[in-house]
C-alpha positions as CSV (number, residue, x, y, z in Angstrom):
1,X,-50.8,-27.9,-57.0
2,X,-50.6,-26.0,-60.2
3,X,-49.3,-22.4,-60.2
4,X,-52.3,-20.1,-60.6
5,X,-54.7,-22.5,-58.9
6,X,-56.8,-21.2,-56.0
7,X,-57.2,-23.4,-52.9
8,X,-59.0,-23.4,-49.6
9,X,-58.2,-24.7,-46.2
10,X,-61.3,-25.1,-44.0
11,X,-61.1,-25.7,-40.3
12,X,-64.0,-26.2,-37.8
13,X,-64.3,-23.5,-35.1
14,X,-66.7,-22.3,-32.4
15,X,-66.6,-18.5,-32.9
16,X,-69.6,-17.9,-30.6
17,X,-67.4,-19.2,-27.7
18,X,-64.5,-17.1,-28.9
19,X,-62.5,-20.0,-30.5
20,X,-61.0,-19.1,-33.8
21,X,-58.0,-20.0,-35.9
22,X,-55.1,-17.6,-36.3
23,X,-53.0,-18.0,-39.4
24,X,-49.2,-17.7,-39.5
25,X,-47.7,-17.2,-42.9
26,X,-43.9,-17.5,-43.0
27,X,-41.8,-15.0,-45.1
28,X,-40.6,-17.8,-47.4
29,X,-44.3,-18.1,-48.6
30,X,-43.9,-14.9,-50.6
31,X,-43.8,-15.7,-54.2
32,X,-45.2,-19.2,-53.7
33,X,-48.7,-18.4,-52.3
34,X,-50.9,-15.4,-51.8
35,X,-53.4,-15.1,-49.0
36,X,-56.8,-14.1,-50.5
37,X,-58.9,-13.8,-47.3
38,X,-61.0,-15.7,-44.8
39,X,-64.8,-16.4,-44.6
40,X,-67.1,-18.1,-42.2
41,X,-69.5,-20.8,-43.2
42,X,-72.2,-21.1,-40.6
43,X,-75.0,-23.8,-40.7
44,X,-78.5,-22.5,-41.3
45,X,-80.1,-22.0,-38.8
46,X,-77.1,-21.2,-36.6
47,X,-77.0,-23.1,-33.4
48,X,-75.8,-21.3,-30.2
49,X,-72.4,-22.7,-29.4
50,X,-72.4,-24.6,-32.7
51,X,-69.5,-25.3,-35.0
52,X,-68.8,-23.2,-38.1
53,X,-66.2,-23.6,-40.8
54,X,-63.4,-21.0,-40.9
55,X,-62.3,-21.0,-44.6
56,X,-59.0,-19.6,-45.6
57,X,-58.5,-18.9,-49.3
58,X,-55.1,-18.8,-51.1
59,X,-53.7,-18.8,-54.6
60,X,-50.6,-20.6,-55.7
61,X,-48.5,-17.8,-57.5
62,X,-45.2,-19.5,-58.1
63,X,-43.3,-22.8,-57.8
64,X,-42.1,-23.8,-54.4
65,X,-42.9,-25.4,-51.1
66,X,-44.0,-23.6,-47.9
67,X,-45.8,-24.4,-44.6
68,X,-48.7,-22.6,-43.0
69,X,-49.4,-22.8,-39.3
70,X,-52.9,-22.4,-37.8
71,X,-53.3,-21.9,-34.1
72,X,-56.7,-22.5,-32.5
73,X,-57.8,-20.7,-29.3
74,X,-59.3,-17.6,-27.9
75,X,-57.5,-14.4,-29.0
76,X,-57.6,-12.8,-25.5
77,X,-56.0,-15.9,-24.0
78,X,-52.8,-15.4,-26.1
79,X,-51.2,-17.4,-28.8
80,X,-48.6,-18.9,-26.5
81,X,-50.9,-21.7,-25.4
82,X,-53.2,-22.7,-28.3
83,X,-55.8,-25.4,-27.8
84,X,-54.8,-26.9,-31.2
85,X,-52.1,-26.3,-33.8
86,X,-52.3,-27.5,-37.4
87,X,-49.5,-27.3,-39.9
88,X,-50.2,-27.5,-43.7
89,X,-47.5,-28.0,-46.3
90,X,-48.2,-26.4,-49.7
91,X,-46.2,-27.6,-52.7
92,X,-46.8,-25.8,-56.0
93,X,-45.3,-26.4,-59.4
């Protein structure tokens, strides 16, 4: 990925049931990527208990390689036992 390029990572979630992705950004990501925010994409019309996309937006700000970890679960159940875990490696030049 080119330095200066924005990029998104979109993951399916069921927020109406409390299931959301929690993002972990390691310290070594500083200077490689910037986290720009998160947005929900919900189908129209929204279906009760339906799946939405949780879209995380980033920007590559410098050369390097880093990993992002996303943990899926209910926040009140704690992050020690996520239902799913996804790791994404980002390499910018």
